[in-house]
C-alpha positions in Angstrom: -19.1 44.3 -0.9 -19.7 40.6 -0.7 -23.1 38.9 -1.3 -22.2 35.8 1.1 -21.3 35.5 4.5 -20.2 31.8 4.1 -16.8 30.7 4.8 -14.6 28.7 2.6 -12.0 26.1 3.0 -9.9 24.8 0.1 -7.9 21.6 0.6 -4.7 20.3 -1.4 -5.2 16.5 -1.9 -1.8 14.8 -2.1 0.5 15.2 1.1 -2.2 17.1 2.9 -5.4 15.0 2.8 -4.0 11.9 1.1 -0.8 10.0 2.3 0.4 10.0 -1.2 4.0 9.0 -0.3 2.7 5.6 0.6 0.8 5.3 -2.5 3.8 6.1 -4.8 6.1 4.0 -2.6 3.7 1.0 -3.0 3.6 1.7 -6.7 7.3 1.6 -7.1 7.7 -1.6 -5.2 5.3 -3.1 -7.7 7.6 -2.2 -10.5 10.7 -3.3 -8.5 11.9 0.1 -7.7 12.5 1.4 -4.1 12.3 5.1 -3.4 13.5 4.7 0.3 11.9 6.3 3.3 9.8 9.8 3.5 12.7 11.7 4.9 15.5 10.7 2.4 12.8 11.2 -0.3 12.0 14.7 0.8 15.9 15.6 0.7 16.0 14.4 -2.9 12.7 15.3 -4.4 14.2 18.1 -6.7 15.2 15.1 -8.9 11.8 13.9 -9.2 9.0 14.7 -11.5 5.9 13.6 -9.7 3.4 11.4 -11.2 -0.2 11.0 -9.9 -0.6 14.1 -7.8 2.7 14.0 -6.2 5.1 16.2 -8.1 8.1 14.5 -9.5 9.6 11.2 -10.3 13.4 10.9 -11.2 14.2 13.0 -14.2 16.0 10.1 -15.6 12.8 8.1 -15.5 11.8 9.1 -18.7 15.0 8.0 -20.2 15.3 4.7 -18.6 11.4 3.6 -19.3 9.8 3.3 -22.7 6.4 4.8 -23.3 4.7 1.4 -22.6 6.5 1.1 -19.2 5.3 4.7 -18.1 1.8 3.7 -19.0 2.0 0.7 -16.7 3.4 2.7 -14.0 0.8 5.2 -14.3 -1.8 2.7 -14.3 -0.6 1.0 -11.3 -0.4 4.2 -9.4 -4.0 4.9 -10.5 -5.2 1.5 -9.1 -3.2 1.9 -5.8 -4.8 5.5 -5.4 -8.5 4.2 -6.2 -8.4 0.9 -4.0 -5.4 1.2 -1.5 -4.4 4.8 -0.8 -5.6 6.3 2.7 -6.5 9.7 3.8 -4.3 10.8 6.9 -5.8 9.7 10.3 -8.7 12.0 11.1 -8.9 13.7 7.8 -12.0 11.8 6.8 -13.8 13.0 10.1 -12.5 16.6 9.4 -13.7 16.8 6.0 -17.0 15.3 6.9 -17.6 17.8 9.7 -16.9 20.9 7.4 -19.1 19.6 4.5 -22.0 19.1 7.0 -21.6 22.5 8.8 -23.7 25.2 7.4 -22.4 28.3 6.1 -19.1 26.4 5.1 -18.0 25.8 1.5 -15.4 23.1 1.0 -13.3 22.7 -2.0 -10.4 20.6 -3.4 -7.7 21.6 -5.6 -5.3 19.1 -6.9 -2.3 18.3 -9.3 -3.4 14.8 -9.3 -2.6 13.3 -12.7 -3.5 9.6 -12.4 -5.9 8.3 -15.1 -8.9 10.4 -14.8 -8.0 12.2 -11.6 -11.5 13.2 -10.5 -12.7 9.7 -10.7 -9.6 8.6 -8.8 -10.3 10.9 -6.1 -14.1 10.1 -6.1 -13.2 6.5 -5.5 -10.5 7.2 -2.7 -12.8 9.6 -0.8 -15.9 7.3 -1.1 -13.8 4.5 0.4 -13.4 6.8 3.5 -17.2 7.5 3.7 -17.1 10.8 1.7 -19.2 11.5 -1.5 -17.0 13.7 -3.6 -20.2 15.3 -4.7 -20.2 16.8 -1.3 -17.5 19.1 -2.1 -18.6 22.6 -3.4 -15.8 22.8 -5.6 -13.3 20.4 -7.4 -10.3 21.4 -9.6 -8.0 18.9 -11.1 -5.2 21.1 -12.6 -1.8 20.3 -14.4 1.4 20.1 -13.1 2.5 23.5 -14.2 -0.5 25.3 -13.2 -0.5 27.8 -10.5 -3.0 26.9 -7.6 -3.7 30.5 -7.1 -6.0 30.6 -10.2 -8.4 27.9 -9.2 -8.4 28.7 -5.6 -9.2 32.4 -6.5 -12.0 30.9 -8.8 -13.6 29.0 -6.0 -13.7 32.2 -3.7 -15.3 34.4 -6.5 -17.6 31.7 -7.5 -19.1 31.9 -4.0 -18.6 35.5 -3.8 -16.6 35.1 -0.3 -14.6 37.5 1.5 -10.9 36.4 1.3 -10.9 37.2 5.0 -13.3 34.4 5.5 -11.4 32.0 3.2 -8.8 29.5 4.2 -6.4 27.2 2.0 -4.7 24.0 3.3 -1.5 22.6 1.8 1.7 20.9 2.4 4.2 22.9 0.0 5.6 26.4 0.0 3.8 26.9 -3.4 0.4 26.0 -1.6 1.4 28.8 0.9 2.2 31.3 -1.6 -0.9 30.5 -3.7 -3.1 31.2 -0.5 -1.4 34.4 0.3 -1.6 35.7 -3.3 -5.3 35.3 -3.0 -5.6 37.1 0.2 -6.7 33.8 1.9 -5.4 32.5 5.3 -2.9 29.6 4.7 -2.8 26.5 6.7 0.4 24.7 5.9 1.3 21.1 7.0 4.8 19.7 7.6 3.9 16.0 7.4 3.6 16.0 3.7 6.3 16.5 1.1 8.0 19.5 2.7 9.0 19.3 6.3 9.0 22.2 8.7 12.8 22.9 8.4 12.4 23.5 4.6 9.0 25.3 5.0 10.3 27.7 7.8 14.1 28.1 7.4 14.2 27.3 3.6 11.1 29.4 2.4 10.3 31.7 5.4 6.7 30.3 5.9 5.7 31.7 9.4 6.0 29.0 11.8 2.6 30.0 13.5 0.8 28.9 10.4 2.4 25.3 10.2 0.7 22.3 11.5 3.1 19.3 12.3 0.1 16.6 12.1 -3.1 15.9 10.8 -4.6 16.3 14.3 -2.9 19.5 14.7 -4.4 20.7 11.3 -7.8 19.7 12.4 -7.6 21.3 15.9 -6.4 24.7 14.2 -9.0 24.8 11.5 -11.9 23.9 13.5 -10.9 26.5 16.1 -10.7 29.1 13.5 -14.3 27.9 12.1 -15.8 27.8 15.7 -16.6 24.0 15.3 -16.2 21.3 17.6 -13.9 18.2 17.1 -15.6 15.5 15.1 -17.5 13.1 17.3 -15.8 10.2 15.6 -12.3 11.3 16.0 
């Protein structure tokens, strides 16, 4: 039925591989705004319309800032992402291990909306020793687009059995997208939805939730029969 016996891993970017909260916090501070700590930010994030691959800024931001101010904020966020934002600890080693492993396709699907997001991610990953050209699939989608569409497209592109495909994300929508594509979900609780909300709020099975980047790496590498990265 499927020509390929490869396996596929698709990563979400912000909140799963990239410490996006620190990037947006830094950006806000440079415009004399403070979004508080991650815990409080999570609790009120429904008031936000994210900018630059997160999800939501405050709805009233559009009312309080003129067009030029919003452009400046976006430009700052883009520069922070490209020159300062960091991958979570161990993620660079994990991604490098996967892209170097034979028989494993690696993809990245993101709603990052910085200026020229593909270039933004290229610069960010390059600072961590990863050439974005090493990804077998990269899709930058709009905020309103369902991730299931590009995730499914990646699997079909390589004609991979969904039972041999995995999707990693930090939100319930990432979990839902993976399941709708018949792929195994890996969900992390260190991003923009914590374990309480994922499990008790949305009913995500606790067995698929990783509470740290190290736990995500351990679970994923075990599923793929790979060893821990030597540099980790």
